[in-house]
C-alpha positions in Angstrom: 62.3 125.2 94.8 63.3 123.0 91.9 67.1 123.0 91.2 68.6 121.6 88.0 72.3 120.9 88.2 74.0 120.8 84.8 77.6 119.6 84.3 79.2 120.7 81.0 80.7 118.4 78.5 84.4 117.7 78.3 86.1 117.9 75.0 88.3 115.0 73.9 91.3 115.3 76.2 94.1 113.2 77.7 92.2 112.7 80.9 88.7 112.3 79.4 89.6 108.7 78.6 86.9 108.9 76.0 88.2 106.2 73.8 89.2 103.9 76.7 85.9 103.9 78.6 84.0 102.6 75.6 85.7 99.3 76.0 83.9 98.8 79.3 80.6 100.4 78.3 81.0 103.5 80.4 80.1 107.0 79.4 82.3 109.1 81.5 85.5 108.7 83.6 84.4 110.6 86.7 81.1 112.0 88.2 80.6 115.7 88.9 81.8 115.7 92.5 81.5 119.4 93.0 77.9 119.7 92.0 76.9 116.6 94.1 78.6 118.2 97.1 76.9 121.5 96.5 73.5 119.7 96.2 74.1 118.4 99.8 74.6 122.0 101.0 71.2 123.2 99.7 68.0 122.8 101.7 66.8 119.2 101.9 63.2 120.2 101.0 64.4 121.6 97.6 63.8 119.2 94.6 67.0 118.4 92.8 68.0 116.9 89.4 71.4 116.5 87.8 72.2 116.2 84.2 75.8 115.4 83.2 76.2 116.2 79.5 79.0 113.7 79.4 76.3 111.1 79.9 73.4 112.4 77.9 71.8 115.5 76.3 69.9 118.1 78.3 66.2 118.1 77.5 64.1 121.3 77.1 61.6 119.8 79.5 64.2 119.6 82.2 65.2 123.3 81.8 61.5 124.3 81.9 61.0 122.3 85.1 63.7 124.2 87.0 63.4 127.4 89.0 67.2 127.7 89.1 69.9 126.1 87.0 73.2 125.5 88.8 76.3 125.0 86.7 79.8 124.0 87.9 82.7 123.7 85.6 86.5 123.6 85.1 88.3 125.7 82.5 88.4 122.9 80.0 84.6 122.8 79.9 84.3 126.5 79.0 82.8 126.1 75.6 80.1 123.7 76.7 79.4 125.9 79.8 78.7 128.9 77.5 76.3 126.9 75.4 74.4 125.7 78.4 74.2 129.3 79.7 72.9 130.6 76.4 70.3 127.8 76.1 69.0 128.3 79.7 68.8 132.0 79.3 66.7 131.5 76.2 64.1 129.9 78.4 64.4 132.8 80.9 65.9 130.7 83.6 68.0 132.1 86.5 71.5 130.7 86.5 73.9 130.1 89.4 77.4 129.2 88.5 80.6 128.3 90.4 83.7 126.2 90.3 87.3 126.9 89.0 86.1 128.2 85.5 83.9 131.0 87.0 86.2 131.7 89.9 89.2 132.3 87.6 87.3 134.3 84.9 84.1 135.8 86.5 84.3 138.9 84.2 83.7 136.7 81.2 80.3 135.5 82.5 78.2 138.7 83.0 75.1 136.9 81.7 75.2 134.5 84.6 72.7 135.8 87.2 74.6 134.7 90.3 78.3 133.8 90.5 79.0 131.8 93.7 82.8 131.7 93.6 85.7 130.4 95.6 84.8 127.7 98.1 81.2 126.9 98.7 81.4 126.3 102.4 81.5 130.1 102.8 79.8 131.5 99.7 76.8 129.1 99.4 75.5 130.0 103.0 75.8 133.7 102.0 73.8 133.0 98.9 71.2 131.1 100.8 70.8 133.8 103.4 70.3 136.4 100.7 67.8 134.1 99.0 65.7 134.0 102.1 65.8 137.8 102.2 65.1 138.0 98.5 68.1 140.2 98.0 70.4 138.1 95.9 73.6 139.6 94.6 75.4 139.1 91.3 78.7 137.9 92.8 79.6 136.0 96.0 83.3 135.6 96.7 85.7 135.3 99.6 89.4 135.3 100.2 89.0 133.1 103.3 89.9 129.4 103.2 87.3 127.4 105.1 87.9 124.3 107.1 86.4 121.1 105.7 85.0 119.7 108.8 81.4 120.7 107.8 81.7 119.7 104.2 78.9 117.2 103.5 79.1 113.9 101.7 78.2 114.1 98.0 74.6 113.4 97.0 75.2 110.1 95.2 71.5 109.5 94.4 71.7 112.3 91.7 73.8 110.1 89.4 73.7 106.6 88.0 76.9 104.9 89.0 76.7 102.5 86.1 77.7 105.3 83.7 81.0 106.1 85.4 84.4 104.3 85.4 85.6 105.8 88.7 84.0 107.5 91.6 85.5 110.6 93.3 86.0 111.8 96.8 87.9 114.7 98.4 90.0 114.5 101.6 92.0 117.8 101.5 92.5 121.1 99.7 95.6 123.2 99.2 99.3 122.4 98.5 102.3 123.6 100.5 104.3 124.2 97.3 104.1 127.2 95.0 105.0 126.2 91.5 104.9 129.2 89.2 102.6 127.6 86.6 100.1 126.0 89.0 96.8 127.6 89.9 96.2 125.4 92.9 97.6 127.8 95.5 95.8 130.7 94.0 92.5 128.8 94.3 93.0 126.8 97.5 96.1 128.2 99.3 99.3 126.7 100.5 98.1 125.4 103.9 96.6 122.0 103.4 93.1 121.7 105.0 91.9 118.2 105.8 88.7 116.5 106.6 88.4 114.7 110.0 89.3 111.0 109.7 85.8 109.9 110.9 84.2 112.3 108.5 86.2 110.8 105.6 85.3 107.3 106.7 81.6 108.2 106.8 82.0 109.4 103.2 83.4 106.0 102.3 80.5 104.4 104.2 78.1 106.4 102.1 79.8 105.4 98.8 79.9 101.8 100.0 76.2 101.8 100.9 75.5 103.4 97.5 76.7 100.1 96.1 80.0 101.3 94.5 82.8 98.8 94.2 86.0 99.6 92.3 88.2 102.6 91.6 87.9 105.8 93.8 89.8 108.9 92.8 90.8 111.0 95.8 90.9 114.3 94.0 93.2 116.2 96.3 95.9 118.1 94.4 98.4 116.9 97.0 97.1 114.1 99.2 100.3 114.1 101.3 100.2 117.8 102.1 99.9 116.9 105.8 101.8 113.7 106.2 101.6 113.8 110.0 97.9 113.3 110.2 97.9 110.8 107.4 100.5 108.5 109.1 99.3 109.0 112.7 95.6 108.8 112.2 93.9 108.7 108.8 95.8 106.0 106.9 95.8 103.5 109.9 92.1 104.0 110.2 91.6 103.6 106.5 93.6 100.3 106.5 91.3 99.0 109.2 88.2 100.2 107.4 89.3 98.5 104.1 90.2 95.3 105.9 86.8 95.2 107.6 85.0 95.8 104.3 87.2 93.4 102.4 88.8 96.0 100.2 85.8 97.2 98.1 87.8 100.1 96.6 91.2 100.8 95.1 92.3 104.4 95.4 94.0 106.8 93.0 95.3 110.2 94.0 97.8 113.0 93.4 100.9 113.8 95.4 104.3 115.5 95.4 107.5 113.6 94.6 108.7 113.8 98.2 106.3 110.9 99.1 109.3 108.7 98.0 111.2 110.0 101.0 108.8 108.3 103.4 108.8 104.5 103.4 106.3 104.4 106.2 103.9 106.6 104.4 104.1 104.6 101.2 103.6 101.3 103.0 100.5 102.6 104.7 99.1 103.9 101.5 99.7 100.6 99.8 98.1 98.7 102.6 95.1 101.1 102.5 94.5 100.2 98.9 96.2 103.0 97.0 97.2 101.6 93.6 98.1 104.7 91.6 99.5 108.2 92.3 99.9 111.1 89.9 103.2 113.1 90.4 104.1 116.4 88.9 107.6 115.5 87.7 107.5 118.2 85.0 111.0 118.0 83.6 114.4 116.3 84.1 116.0 119.7 83.7 117.2 121.2 87.0 117.5 124.7 85.4 113.8 124.5 84.3 112.7 123.2 87.7 114.3 126.2 89.4 112.9 128.5 86.7 109.4 127.5 87.6 110.0 127.4 91.3 109.6 123.7 91.7 112.4 123.4 94.1 110.9 120.3 95.8 112.0 118.3 92.7 115.5 119.8 92.6 118.5 118.0 94.1 116.9 114.6 94.0 117.2 111.6 91.8 113.7 111.6 90.2 114.1 108.2 88.6 115.0 106.7 91.9 111.9 108.4 93.5 109.7 106.8 90.9 111.2 103.4 91.4 110.8 103.6 95.2 107.1 104.4 94.9 106.6 101.6 92.3 108.4 99.2 94.6 105.8 99.9 97.3 103.1 98.6 95.0 101.9 102.0 93.7 101.8 102.8 90.0 103.2 106.2 89.1 101.5 108.4 86.5 102.9 111.8 85.9 102.8 115.2 84.2 105.6 116.5 82.1 106.0 120.0 80.6 108.1 121.5 77.8 108.4 125.2 76.9 110.0 126.5 80.0 112.2 129.6 79.5 115.3 127.5 80.3 114.5 124.7 78.0 116.9 124.0 75.2 116.4 121.8 72.1 117.9 118.8 74.0 114.9 118.8 76.3 112.8 116.7 73.9 115.1 113.7 73.8 115.7 114.1 77.6 112.0 113.9 78.3 111.7 110.8 76.0 114.6 109.1 77.7 113.4 109.9 81.2 109.9 108.6 80.5 111.3 105.4 78.9 113.7 104.7 81.8 111.1 105.4 84.5 108.5 102.9 83.2 105.8 105.5 83.7 103.1 104.2 81.3 100.7 107.1 81.7 102.8 110.2 81.0 100.9 113.4 80.3 103.3 115.7 78.4 102.1 119.2 77.6 103.4 122.5 76.4 103.6 125.1 79.2 100.6 127.5 79.4 99.8 130.2 81.9 96.5 129.9 83.8 95.0 133.2 84.9 95.9 134.0 88.5 99.2 132.1 88.6 102.6 133.6 89.3 103.6 132.6 85.8 100.6 134.6 84.3 101.5 137.6 86.3 105.2 137.5 85.3 104.4 137.0 81.6 101.9 139.9 81.8 104.6 142.2 83.2 107.0 141.0 80.5 104.4 141.7 77.8 104.5 138.0 76.6 100.9 137.0 77.0 99.0 136.4 73.8 95.6 138.0 74.8 93.6 136.5 71.9 94.6 133.0 73.1 92.8 132.0 76.3 93.9 129.3 78.6 92.1 126.2 77.4 92.6 124.0 80.4 93.7 121.2 77.9 97.4 120.4 78.6 97.8 118.5 75.4 96.4 120.6 72.6 99.7 121.6 70.9 99.2 125.3 71.8 100.2 127.9 74.4 99.0 131.4 75.4 102.3 133.2 75.6 105.4 134.0 73.6 107.9 131.3 74.3 111.7 131.8 74.5 112.2 128.8 72.2 110.9 129.3 68.6 107.2 128.1 68.8 107.5 126.0 65.6 110.5 124.2 67.1 108.7 123.8 70.4 105.6 122.3 68.8 107.6 120.0 66.5 109.7 118.8 69.5 106.6 118.2 71.5 105.0 116.2 68.7 108.1 114.1 68.6 107.8 113.3 72.3 104.2 112.2 72.2 104.5 110.3 68.9 107.5 108.4 70.3 106.2 107.5 73.8 102.8 106.5 72.6 103.8 104.5 69.5 102.7 100.9 70.2 106.2 99.4 70.4 107.6 102.1 72.7 104.5 102.2 74.9 104.2 98.4 75.4 107.9 98.2 76.1 107.5 100.8 78.8 104.7 99.0 80.5 106.7 95.8 80.5 109.6 97.7 82.1 107.1 98.9 84.8 105.7 95.5 85.9 108.8 94.0 87.5 109.1 97.2 89.6 105.5 96.9 90.9 105.7 95.1 94.3 102.0 95.3 94.9 100.7 93.5 98.1 98.4 90.5 97.6 95.0 91.8 98.6 91.8 89.8 98.3 89.2 92.3 97.2 85.4 92.0 97.4 85.2 92.6 93.7 87.0 90.6 91.0 87.4 89.8 87.4 83.9 90.9 86.4 82.0 91.0 83.1 83.3 94.4 82.2 86.9 93.3 82.4 86.1 90.3 80.2 84.4 92.5 77.7 87.4 94.9 77.7 89.7 91.9 77.1 87.8 90.7 74.0 87.3 94.2 72.6 91.0 94.9 73.0 91.8 91.7 71.2 89.6 92.8 68.3 90.5 96.5 68.1 94.1 96.4 69.1 95.0 92.9 68.0 93.2 92.8 64.7 92.3 96.3 63.5 95.2 98.5 64.6 98.4 98.7 62.6 100.3 98.1 65.8 98.7 94.7 66.2 102.0 92.8 66.2 103.3 94.9 69.1 100.0 94.2 70.9 100.2 90.4 70.6 103.8 90.4 71.6 102.9 92.4 74.7 99.8 90.2 75.3 101.7 86.9 75.5 104.8 88.4 77.3 102.6 89.6 80.1 100.6 86.4 80.2 103.7 84.2 80.6 106.1 86.5 82.6 103.6 88.5 84.7 100.3 86.7 84.8 99.3 88.4 88.0 99.2 91.8 86.2 97.5 90.5 83.1 94.2 92.4 83.8 96.3 95.6 84.4 98.1 95.0 81.1 94.9 94.9 79.2 93.9 98.2 80.9 97.2 99.8 79.9 96.8 98.6 76.3 93.4 100.2 76.1 94.8 103.5 77.6 97.5 103.5 75.0 94.8 103.3 72.3 93.1 106.3 73.8 96.3 108.3 73.9 97.1 107.6 70.3 93.6 108.7 69.3 94.0 111.9 71.3 97.4 112.7 69.8 96.3 111.5 66.4 99.4 109.3 66.2 99.9 107.4 62.9 100.1 103.8 64.2 102.7 101.6 62.5 
């Protein structure tokens, strides 16, 4: 059998980093981890190719070559996925599809031959059994949540690592919390399921042997969902592995704010090479936190939590939301003030939307507030929502625009990064990769684009020299942040001044 894996294209979004990765000659931020893992689940004797449309165009010859076309996608890739399906069907090819997009909205993809939904550890073996019997069904789904002990390592050979800025791995699935707006629990459940420590280290071995050096995104929605195993077993083993391999990677991941309560956990993560964590802070409004069932953020000093994590050498990036039922017009300035005081450079602020399958979606459907003609786009920063908000929608959008215009204006953004560096107590680690050609290239391109062409060039040069003299250790990081800022301004179409 000849299997063609096709990964749909991302639109221009906050997390695509489209305008940032050009500075280092990369074509995509992350590889298609799901499809590479599925490839390892299929029979070894099958021939496999992967085309990532974020890297290059799909050729007709490649479609003709395939016996089956496998597509995996997230909701934000919906439009591209539909185009791929239509194109492959025009060649008469059988299509197998899975991933969050198809799992959440299977009824919208009746032209897909076989929908292999939910988690592949259960549904792919069922698909393969029926394939052998020549009795394939249209839909394969399961409500069971499988363990991850038999999940194989991704098939790295299907991609060219030179095209990507960051590699991806998964350690766990599920989150113990149940935020109303989040679809993680509906997809993966509330009981965290983890890979065995040795299994995870073998995945690192495979990535190391593949030749990757640099950033690795641990894609878990809450990496610290099971802190006991992390502290007692996985992180100590990871520290040892990283030391033995001379720190070939730096890790990024996602977690809940309560990681700030555990100094031992943060110390271990820092020693293991974790340099960045994404937190769902959402809002400084306690009323809105309670309204969306995010009680783990209530009754705590969120600013203090951010500082504690930064003081352990881990950068905090975060998500913020406006448009909760309890939000008042004061929320816009409160969000601006919080982001400024926290020193969170990468702050993804979005208008609340209701993904299908979430408790929020179900509640709004009962209240008759869903706007049926507006589907959930998966893009948190597209100035729209799919339900009738309590606050006047024009005031909400206007206030939202004020937030992003303010926090990503050059002056405000650079000041926030400068506020962050003194808090970052990062351990001195000698890595097996250093200041390479790509970083030098990024430096000179930033000097040209941000220091000469942008209207905010004065703010750039002020920032440039301040970091150089006050925080020279973080100068490479400063250039990276400057480039990120450029990307965010392009995404939000901010008029630079």
